[in-house]
C-alpha distance (Angstrom), angle and dihedral (degrees) to the residues before:
residue distance angle dihedral
X1 . . .
X2 3.79 . .
X3 3.79 144.1 .
X4 3.78 131.4 -159.7
X5 3.80 143.3 156.2
X6 3.79 113.7 -117.4
X7 3.83 145.1 124.5
X8 3.81 118.3 -68.8
X9 3.78 102.1 -114.0
X10 3.87 104.7 -166.2
X11 3.74 145.8 35.1
X12 3.78 129.0 13.5
X13 3.82 96.0 -25.7
X14 3.82 95.5 50.5
X15 3.78 112.9 150.7
X16 3.81 97.2 20.5
X17 3.75 123.2 123.2
X18 3.80 109.8 -109.5
X19 3.76 140.2 168.6
X20 3.79 111.3 -131.7
X21 3.79 122.9 -148.1
X22 3.81 108.2 -172.6
X23 3.81 111.7 -164.8
X24 3.80 122.6 -153.1
X25 3.77 120.9 -119.3
X26 3.77 132.6 70.9
X27 3.77 133.7 163.0
X28 3.82 96.8 174.7
X29 3.82 91.7 90.3
X30 3.80 105.6 -160.0
X31 3.82 110.2 -165.9
X32 3.85 90.3 -141.1
X33 3.85 96.0 47.9
X34 3.78 110.5 139.5
X35 3.83 93.1 -159.9
X36 3.81 103.4 49.3
X37 3.79 87.6 147.9
X38 3.81 86.1 74.1
X39 3.81 93.8 64.1
X40 3.81 101.3 86.3
X41 3.81 105.9 78.2
X42 3.78 96.8 -158.3
X43 3.83 96.8 45.0
X44 3.83 92.9 83.1
X45 3.77 128.5 68.2
X46 3.81 119.4 -111.9
X47 3.78 117.7 -120.8
X48 3.77 133.5 -157.1
X49 3.76 114.3 -103.6
X50 3.82 90.8 -127.5
X51 3.80 89.2 58.1
X52 3.83 92.1 49.9
X53 3.81 91.8 48.8
X54 3.83 91.9 48.1
X55 3.80 91.3 51.5
X56 3.82 93.1 45.2
X57 3.88 90.6 51.9
X58 3.79 96.6 44.1
X59 3.82 92.3 92.2
X60 3.80 130.7 50.2
X61 3.80 97.8 -99.9
X62 3.80 119.8 89.2
X63 3.82 99.6 -169.6
X64 3.78 110.6 109.0
X65 3.84 121.3 -168.4
X66 3.76 115.2 -158.4
X67 3.79 108.1 -160.4
X68 3.76 140.1 145.0
X69 2.96 154.1 123.0
X70 3.75 86.7 -33.8
X71 3.86 106.6 -35.5
X72 3.79 96.3 -165.7
X73 3.80 89.2 69.5
X74 3.85 80.8 82.7
X75 3.81 131.5 62.1
X76 3.77 99.4 -108.9
X77 3.80 98.0 -179.0
X78 3.88 96.7 98.0
X79 3.84 93.9 44.8
X80 3.79 95.5 46.5
X81 3.82 93.1 44.9
X82 3.78 90.0 53.7
X83 3.79 92.4 47.4
X84 3.83 91.3 49.6
X85 3.83 89.0 50.0
X86 3.78 88.3 53.9
X87 3.79 91.0 53.7
X88 3.80 98.9 -100.7
X89 3.75 129.9 142.4
X90 3.78 111.1 -132.2
X91 3.77 121.1 -139.9
X92 3.77 125.0 177.9
X93 3.79 132.8 -160.5
X94 3.80 110.7 -160.6
X95 3.78 143.2 155.1
X96 3.81 86.9 -134.2
X97 3.79 92.1 -127.2
X98 3.81 93.8 128.1
X99 3.80 132.3 49.2
X100 3.76 117.1 -82.0
X101 3.76 115.5 -103.3
X102 3.81 129.3 172.6
X103 3.81 137.8 36.0
X104 3.81 112.5 -66.7
X105 3.77 135.8 -169.8
X106 3.86 92.2 -177.9
X107 3.77 129.4 20.3
X108 3.80 119.5 -165.9
X109 3.79 113.6 -171.7
X110 3.78 116.5 -166.2
X111 3.81 104.6 179.3
X112 3.74 121.3 -151.9
X113 3.78 129.1 -152.4
X114 3.79 92.2 -133.4
X115 3.84 95.0 66.7
X116 3.78 119.6 14.6
X117 3.81 121.7 -124.0
X118 3.80 117.8 -112.6
X119 3.86 114.5 -109.2
X120 3.83 90.0 -128.3
X121 3.83 91.6 57.6
X122 3.80 92.9 46.2
X123 3.84 88.8 50.8
X124 3.82 90.7 55.6
X125 3.83 96.0 46.3
X126 3.79 120.2 121.3
X127 3.80 89.5 -173.7
X128 3.81 131.9 30.7
X129 3.82 110.8 -162.3
X130 3.78 116.0 -173.2
X131 3.79 117.3 -165.4
X132 3.81 107.2 -140.9
X133 3.79 110.8 -144.1
X134 3.77 100.4 151.8
X135 3.83 140.4 3.8
X136 3.85 94.0 -91.0
X137 3.81 89.0 63.9
X138 3.80 91.4 79.5
X139 3.81 92.2 65.0
X140 3.82 89.2 42.7
X141 3.79 88.7 52.3
X142 3.82 91.6 53.9
X143 3.80 91.4 50.5
X144 3.80 90.1 57.4
X145 3.81 94.0 41.1
X146 3.81 86.4 60.9
X147 3.81 88.8 60.2
X148 3.85 100.2 52.8
X149 3.77 127.0 79.2
X150 3.78 119.5 -89.8
X151 3.81 95.7 -103.9
X152 3.81 94.6 50.9
X153 3.82 112.2 122.4
X154 3.81 112.6 -121.2
X155 3.78 120.6 -145.9
X156 3.81 133.7 -179.2
X157 3.82 113.1 -160.1
X158 3.78 124.6 -177.6
X159 3.73 115.8 -126.2
X160 3.82 103.1 -110.0
X161 3.85 98.7 -116.4
X162 3.87 91.3 44.6
X163 3.83 97.4 45.2
X164 3.81 96.8 108.2
X165 3.77 91.0 52.4
X166 3.85 99.2 38.1
X167 3.80 101.5 36.5
X168 3.83 95.9 78.1
X169 3.79 89.4 49.3
X170 3.78 92.2 49.3
X171 3.81 91.3 49.4
X172 3.83 91.7 53.1
X173 3.78 91.4 43.9
X174 3.82 93.4 52.9
X175 3.79 91.7 45.4
X176 3.81 88.5 54.2
X177 3.81 95.3 38.6
X178 3.77 104.9 36.2
X179 3.82 94.7 178.0
X180 3.85 82.8 80.3
X181 3.81 126.3 73.7
X182 3.79 131.5 -159.8
X183 3.80 118.4 -110.8
X184 3.78 120.9 -167.1
X185 3.78 130.2 -172.0
X186 3.82 91.1 -115.2
X187 3.83 92.1 172.2
X188 3.85 88.2 66.1
X189 3.79 93.3 50.0
X190 3.85 90.9 47.3
X191 3.82 94.7 39.5
X192 3.77 93.3 -122.9
X193 3.79 115.1 154.5
């Protein structure tokens, strides 16, 4: 759908230079999705892997975020192998609803209620990022935290439109449950694309 060089704005890798490759196609259908134009899988032109790798390595950074839509709707093995060969570190942001494919240096799973994550993807996660939309999401977060490995980083992130309402609850929750951390969409605060 799109690709651009920017600063990772949320989660564990916040503040790091990263090249984003946003793939088209998603059937998870989050109501708060800020890139709904990514949902139709056939609405976006296909590109050669060599072209994607050339674009991803044109700037100094070598962190590549594969996101979507839902990127695991695609077989990511050829793309991630080519990116690794070019010296890139591969990071993925996924709902976990499809089987894991590809070679990954960092796996961020952000499960959605509309389509459950696969246990195998949760087990591989380096980062679990729960979007907090309402109070019931804290219990839902704990259910998923029980399914990831012990060294997985745990993040609670307010849904952007609900941040004023949810942020005080997240702060109190993290203070009482310090295994969790707060994640913010810093790119939105700083107006970074």
